[in-house]
MIVEXDO-641609 format. One record per residue (C-alpha): residue in three letters; y, x, z. Coordinates in Angstrom, 3 decimals. Each point is the difference from the previous one (the first is absolute). Last residue first. Layout:
<recs>
ALA/Y/X/Z
...
</recs>
This chain:
<recs>
UNK/-23.262/30.847/8.688
UNK/2.996/0.996/2.174
UNK/2.412/-2.452/-1.621
UNK/-2.361/-2.872/0.869
UNK/0.246/0.885/3.733
UNK/3.807/-0.220/-0.135
UNK/-0.138/-3.359/-1.720
UNK/-2.583/-1.210/2.543
UNK/2.320/0.971/2.888
UNK/2.824/-1.925/-1.693
UNK/-2.301/-2.998/-0.287
UNK/-0.931/0.307/3.706
UNK/3.663/0.081/1.061
UNK/0.796/-3.007/-2.233
UNK/-2.938/-1.949/1.489
UNK/1.145/0.809/3.547
UNK/3.522/-1.155/-0.831
UNK/-1.384/-3.238/-1.492
UNK/-2.243/-0.654/3.009
UNK/3.005/0.452/2.315
UNK/2.112/-2.295/-2.193
UNK/-2.674/-2.679/0.266
UNK/0.263/0.258/3.760
UNK/-2.999/1.008/2.064
UNK/-2.711/-1.960/1.814
UNK/-2.729/1.705/-2.079
UNK/-1.305/-3.282/-1.486
UNK/3.465/-1.541/-0.363
UNK/1.327/3.130/-1.696
UNK/-3.090/0.036/-2.239
UNK/0.764/-3.517/-1.269
UNK/3.685/0.818/-0.503
UNK/-0.848/3.162/-1.911
UNK/-2.200/-2.037/-2.302
UNK/-3.706/0.514/-0.627
UNK/-1.102/0.831/-3.521
UNK/-3.412/1.425/1.056
UNK/0.430/3.193/-2.017
UNK/3.727/0.624/0.365
UNK/1.063/-1.237/3.431
UNK/-3.373/0.016/1.770
UNK/-1.056/3.369/-1.371
UNK/3.402/1.518/0.742
UNK/-0.153/-1.225/3.618
UNK/-3.589/1.155/0.460
UNK/0.794/3.450/-1.398
UNK/2.976/0.320/2.355
UNK/-2.099/-0.970/3.032
UNK/-2.889/2.305/-0.990
UNK/2.298/2.970/-0.586
UNK/0.654/0.977/-3.594
UNK/-2.057/2.640/-1.829
UNK/-2.244/-2.621/-1.668
UNK/3.119/-1.565/-1.510
UNK/0.789/3.318/-1.721
UNK/-3.530/0.217/-1.462
UNK/0.279/-3.604/-1.215
UNK/3.366/0.754/-1.588
UNK/-1.328/3.095/-1.737
UNK/-2.879/-2.010/-1.500
UNK/2.397/-2.733/-1.114
UNK/2.247/2.621/-1.609
UNK/-2.929/1.573/-1.820
UNK/-1.108/-3.393/-1.357
UNK/3.569/-0.801/-1.080
UNK/0.184/3.304/-1.888
UNK/-3.324/-0.655/-1.743
UNK/0.995/-3.553/-0.986
UNK/3.364/1.177/-1.334
UNK/-1.690/2.776/-2.010
UNK/-2.517/-2.427/-1.495
UNK/2.874/-2.168/-1.215
UNK/0.753/-3.342/1.594
UNK/-0.723/-3.092/-2.056
UNK/2.755/-1.667/-2.009
UNK/-1.942/0.417/-3.202
UNK/1.689/1.042/-3.212
UNK/-0.231/-2.589/-2.786
UNK/-1.966/0.358/-3.226
UNK/0.745/-2.233/-2.988
UNK/-3.192/-1.284/-1.584
UNK/1.952/-2.221/-2.451
UNK/-1.550/-3.055/1.637
UNK/1.173/1.398/3.352
UNK/3.558/0.154/-1.344
UNK/-0.290/-3.612/-1.093
UNK/-1.191/-1.066/3.451
UNK/2.803/1.849/1.776
UNK/2.579/-1.791/-2.099
UNK/2.521/1.836/-2.089
UNK/3.743/0.298/0.090
UNK/2.528/1.257/-2.493
UNK/-2.312/-0.656/-2.922
UNK/-0.054/2.537/-2.790
UNK/2.292/-0.297/-3.052
UNK/-2.089/0.589/-3.091
UNK/1.874/1.116/-3.114
UNK/-1.313/-0.716/-3.465
UNK/1.499/1.661/-3.043
UNK/0.653/-1.270/-3.520
UNK/3.376/1.765/-0.052
UNK/1.888/-3.083/-1.166
UNK/-2.315/-2.620/1.508
UNK/0.136/1.429/3.540
UNK/-2.828/-1.642/1.909
UNK/0.408/-0.366/3.763
UNK/-3.097/-0.491/2.122
UNK/0.447/-1.137/3.578
UNK/-2.116/0.891/3.011
UNK/-0.755/-2.665/2.510
UNK/0.504/-0.088/3.752
UNK/3.760/-0.098/0.472
UNK/0.829/-2.504/-2.711
UNK/-3.034/-2.246/0.471
UNK/-0.555/-1.144/3.575
UNK/3.198/1.065/1.735
UNK/2.245/-0.894/-2.930
UNK/-1.872/-3.259/-0.506
UNK/0.527/-0.888/3.656
UNK/3.691/0.795/-0.307
UNK/0.247/-2.200/-3.111
UNK/-1.708/-2.883/1.812
UNK/2.359/0.366/2.961
UNK/3.059/-0.080/-2.238
UNK/-1.276/-3.033/-1.883
UNK/-0.867/-1.833/3.251
UNK/3.422/0.833/1.477
UNK/1.718/-1.373/-3.111
UNK/-2.112/-3.187/0.152
UNK/0.940/-0.443/3.688
UNK/3.683/0.383/-0.816
UNK/-0.313/-2.393/-2.950
UNK/-1.331/-2.699/2.317
UNK/-3.660/-1.009/0.132
UNK/-1.064/-3.591/-0.881
UNK/-1.280/1.007/-3.435
UNK/-2.364/2.627/1.461
UNK/-2.366/1.168/-2.752
UNK/2.377/-0.982/-2.786
UNK/2.926/1.845/1.550
UNK/-2.315/2.854/0.995
UNK/-0.558/0.851/-3.645
UNK/-2.424/2.874/0.476
UNK/1.174/3.593/-0.414
UNK/-2.082/1.903/-2.505
UNK/0.008/3.764/0.407
UNK/-3.660/0.065/1.041
UNK/-1.974/-3.179/-0.420
UNK/-1.194/-2.598/2.499
UNK/1.906/0.704/3.178
</recs>
């Protein structure tokens, strides 16, 4: 696309192309111009009678252009409060895990901290996967109850 708002003569560019193809090329070119120019540029309208100038802002702007204008964007980072709350929750969770029996603590550690699967642990302990899952659910419920007490 050489110049904005100027549709090239596709008939001359592609003399062997059918009229359908030329029509599709024109439509596609106009859509590209709309995306590139119409949405992203502001337009100035001059009213000759009232001698006034009206600026119509762009409907879309690029990230780079907004940065050039020193536009500030909010960060997606967690707030200080969220970080503090999460830190307290992690501390409470570790205290609750410390209150579990050795076998339960080992199972939770292997499942959640060492990323072992229930199936893998079931094979190791000669139990069914469903048995490991029920035990895990019982331990998690026990941890929920312990966390309520802190």
